[in-house]
N, C-alpha and C positions, 0 to 999 in steps of 0.2 A: 391348388397350389397358389393361384393368383388372387383369389377372393373376388374376381370380376365375374359378374352374372352376365350372360349373353340374352339380349332380347332378340326375339325373332324378327328378321329383317321386314317380313310381311305385315308385322303388327307394330313396327315402330312408328311413333307419333311423328307428325310433321314438325320439321324444325323451322326455325324463322326464315332460313334460307330457303326451304322448299316452299314455304308459303309465299315468300316474296318472288320468288324465281319460278313460280309454277306455270308461267304462261308459255307460249309457244317459243319464245326466244329468251330463255332463262339466262340470268346474269351469271357471273362467276366471279366470286370475291378474288382479288389479286394475289391474296397469300395461298391459294389452293396448290398451284404448281410447286412453289417454293417449299411448302410443308410436306408435299408428298415426296418430292426429291430429297430432302433432308431425311424423311423418316425411312425411305428406301435406302439411302446411304448408310444411315445408323444401323438398321437391322441386319443388312448384309454384311456389316463389319465382323459379324460372327463367323463367316464363312471360312476365312483364312486365320482366326485367330490361333488354332492349334498349330497351324504351319509356323506362324511368326515366332513361337515360343518353342518350337520343336527341339532346337539345342539343349534348352533347360529341361525338357521332359525326357530326353535321352538320357541325361546325367541321372535322372531319377530311377528310371525303369530299364534303360538299356534295351530298346526295342530292335536294334540291329539296323542293317544298311538299307531294309526295304522301308523304313519308318515313313519317308515321305510320301510313297505310294500308298501305303495302308491307310495313314491317317487322313489323306485327301479322299481316297476311294470311300472310306466310312462315312464322310460327309455327303458325299455324291448318291451313296446308297440310301441314306435317310431322306435325302430330298426326293428321289424318286418314290419311295415307300410313301412318303407325305402326299406328295403330288397326286399319286393314284388314289389314296384314300379320301383326300379333301374332293377330288372330283368325283368319286364314285357316291359318296355320301352328300354332295352338293353343299359343303360346310359353309361356303361364302354366300349361298343363297338361304339356307336355313337360319342363319344369323347374320347381322349387318357386317359387311366386310371389314369395317374399320374396329369394330370390336374383336373380331377374328384376328386382325392384325396386331392389336393391342395384347391379347392373350398369348399369341405366338411369339411376339417380341419379348415379353416378360419371362416366358417359359423358355426361349432361346437363351436369354440373358442368365437365367437360373443355371441351365446345363451348362453353359460355358463356365461358370464359377465352380461347378464341380470338378472341373481339372485340377483345382487346388486341393482336393482330397486326395491323399495318397492312394495308390492302387497300381495294380499290374497292367500289362499290355491289353488285356481284354476290357479291363474298365476303361481305359482311355479310348479304344474304338467304339464301346458302347456309348459313351459321352459324346463323342463326335458324330455318331449315327443319330442320337437323338437331337443334337443341334441341327443337323441336317434336315430332319423331319419337321422341326418347327420353322425352318427356313421356308418350306413349302407353303406356310401361311403368312410369309412376308413378301417375297419377291413376287409371285403370281398374284396374290391378292392385292398388292400395291398397284399392279397393273389395271386391275379391275376397278379399284377405287378412282384411279386416274380417268378410266375409260367412262365412269359414271358422270364426270363432269365435261368430257370432251367429245363433241361430236364431229367438228371440223378441227383440224390441227392435232389430231390424236397422234398422228405418226411422229410429229415433232416432239410432243410430250413424251412419247415411249422413248425417242431417242436420249432425252434427258435422264429417264428413269433407268435406263441400261447404263448410261453414263454414271449415275449414282451408284448403281451395283459395282460397277468397276473400281470406283473411289473407295466405297465400302470394303471390297475385296483386299484392296491395297492398304487400307488404313491400319491394320494391326503393325504391319511392317514399319510405318511410320512413327507409331508409338515406340516400337522396339528400337527404332534407329535414331531417335531424338538424342539418347545419349548411350553411347556404348556401354554394355554391362547393366542396362536398366532391368531391374527384377522382373522376372516374368509376371509376378503378382500383379504389378501395376499394369501390364498389357491387358490381362484378363478383366481386372476390376474396370477399366477404362472402357473396353470394348462392351462389357455387359451394361454398364451404366449408359453408354451412347445408345446402345440398342434399346433399352428401357425408355429413355428419352424420346426416341424415335416412335415408339409404339403410342406414348402419351401424346406427342405431337398430332399424330393422325386421329386419335380419339376425340381430342379437344379443339382441333383446329379444321377438321375436314369432315363435314356432314356427309351424308350419303347424297351423291349427287342427282341431278334430275333426269340424267340418261342411263341411272343404274337399271340393269335389267337382269331378269332371271336367266342363269345360264341353262342351255337345253341338257336334259339328263344325259350323263356320259353313256356312251354306247359303245361296247367292245366291238361291235360289227364295223366300227369306223377304222378298225384296223386293216380290213380288206380294203377299204377306199384309199388308204394312204398309199398301198402297193398295187392298187387296180388302176386308179386315176393317173394318168400319163403326167400332167401338170403337177399335181401334187406329189408324186413320187419324185419327179426330178427336183422340185422345191425341197422336199424332204432330204434328197440325197445331197443338195448343196449344204443344208444345215448339218448333216451328219459328217461330212467332210471338215466342215467348220469346227465341229466340236471334238473330232478326233485331235486336233491341234490345239485348241484354245486352253483348256484347263490344265493340259500337260506343261504347256510352256509357263503358265502362271505358277504352277507348283514347283517347277524347277528353275525358276529364275534365281532364287538364292544358290542352288547348285552351280548355275553356269558362272555366277561371279565368284564362288568359291573354286571352281575349276581354274578360270582365268589367273586368279592370285596364285594358285598353286604353280602354274606355268611361268608366271611372272612375278616371284616373290619379292622384287623391287618395288611393286605397287601395293598401295594399302587402299581397300575400298570398304565403306560402310556399307556392308551388304544389306542390312534392313532398309536403310534409308534409300538406297538405289533400287531395291526391290519395290518399293513403295513408288518411286518415281517411274519406274518401267511399267509397272501394272497400270498406276493410276493414268499414265499416258493415253491408255485405251479411250478414257472418257472423250478425249478431244476427237478420236475417231468416230465414236458414236455420234456426238453431236454434230460434228461437220458432216459425217455421211448423211445423217438425217436432212440436214439443209440442202445438200447437194441433190439428194434424191428427188427434191420437188422439181429440179430440172432435168436432171439425168436418169430418173427412175431406179426403183430399187434393185432390179436385177444389174443393172450396169454398176451401181455402187458396190453391191456386194461381189460382183465379179472381180472388179479391179482391186478391191482390198483383198479378196481371197488369192489373186495371183501375186499381190506383193508379199503377203506372209508366206506363201508356198515358196517364193523365192528366198525368203529369209531361212526357211527350212533348208533349201538346197545348198546355201553357201554358208550354212552354220559353222561347219568346220574350220573355216577360214577365219571367222571372226575371232576366235581364241588367240589368233596369231597377230591381231592388230594392235596398233598403239592404244593405249588406254583411252584417250578421249574418243577415237573412232569406234572402239568396242563399245563403249558405253553409249555412244550415238546410235550405233546399230541396234542395241536392245532397245533403246527408247523408240526408234522407228517401228521396231517389231511389236513392241507393245501397242502401239497406236493402231496398227493394221490387223493386228490378230483378232481383235474383238470388235473393230469399228463396223463390221458388217452384221452384227448380231441383231440390231433392230430391223434391218431390212429382211432378215430371214423370217422373222416373226410376220412381217408383212406379206412376204411371198407365200408362206404356208397358209396363212389367213385367206389370201385372195384365190389361192389354188383349190382349196378344199369345196366340197359340195356345200352348200347353204345348211343343209340338215346336220353336217358333220363338222362345222368349223371348230366348236369348242372341244368336242372329243377328238379331232385330228390334231388340234394344237397340243392337247395333253399327251397323246401317245407319241407324237413326234418329239416333244420336249423329253418324255421319259426315255425313248429310245436314245436321243441324243446324250443324254447324262450317262445312260449305261455304256455308250460308246466311250465316253471320258474314262470311265473305270478301267476298262481294257488298255487304252492307251496309256494311262498313267501306270498301271501295273507292268505293261511291257517295257516301257523306258526305265522304270524302276530296277526291274530284272537286267536289262541291258547294261546299266550303269557297272555291273559287276563282272561283264564279260567282254564289253567292247571299249575301246578307248573312249573316254569321256567327251571328248570333242566330236565324236562321231555319232552319239546316240541319236540327236535330234534329227539326223537324216530320215529316222523310221517315222517321223510326223509328215513327210512329204506326201504319201499316198492320199491323206485326208484332204489338203487342199487340191490335189490332182482330180479327185472323185468330185470335189465340190466344183471346181471350174467346169469339168465335163458336163456335170448336171445342169449348171446354170446356163451353159450354151445351148443345152437341148431345150431348155425353157424359150430362150430368145429365138430358136428356130421355129418352135411349134406355134408359137402365137406372142404377141406383144402384150400379154394380160398384165405383166407388172410393171410396165414401163410407165 
């Protein structure tokens, strides 16, 4: 489809960068991190592109009241499938990861444009599933590319990369919100072109790094380790609780804004623009959390952000009755803390896993976490039809409660992540 041939990574010729920086202390061109951050942002802009134009899609195919949940879950399911397949076949080891990133960026951009083709509800879900599948070659592979250039300071670099994912997730809402009534065709073309540009930037500007290593072969037996090792189990439990809340909040931010305006018809809110600001605010939490973790430790940073986001779940029914500035301020704060702990959970799981199972454990925990998002999204989607809309987000509270309990168990067991 793309016309790009993949060269096997173990046969790739040395680049000027690898020859120049092949000593014990390899240099790093200053544009490496900005290029990877931009590419990560660009590629992940495909994630919520369907959500941003959902209103236009509903007019075309009338998918019903469960549209938000189904279209988001289709992407999540595709991402899970892609992650498992990429890990099992070791795709980013067989081929240079920057070429994998390029191909998946182009393929994801192409499937995103297929939304322009008329079709039914099944076609829409299939296209979003395919987009999620190719995102598995963008987000995790981008992390691997960064790890190839960073030995020290990787945690800080990953904080920037997760922040880029957050901005990318929010980006389609920004495009849609720049001008009320902007045709959804513009949103889809813009996100696809940006994603393709991100793939090209990785391919042209970021050679395979001097620390790039082969991943251990994916081991299904690592599933047992996830649930047998106390420290890993508690780290995974914190992550699972975090994921129960995160993507559901992101998916339903436009819904929250719509409900508020319905309760307060005197207020007019640019839903798409504010959805962008609220979701994008999470990048601040990721980057700030990364810096604070140097002094406070990953466990403490994740614990406090999870407590604060859980508090937002608890008081969420009240936010709909606040004056508009306070309501928007509350959502902005929730957007910061709901995702700011994500980089720290990756660190906790990696540090908690047995050395022989680190790669497989991360893959398994990641996939289970995204599977949990599907359950949570579908539950809240169903509840919107039977529960007063301002009450539905109380059902996200068990996630942060489980996460906080798990993180507290880590702190009591050993200071491994501090």
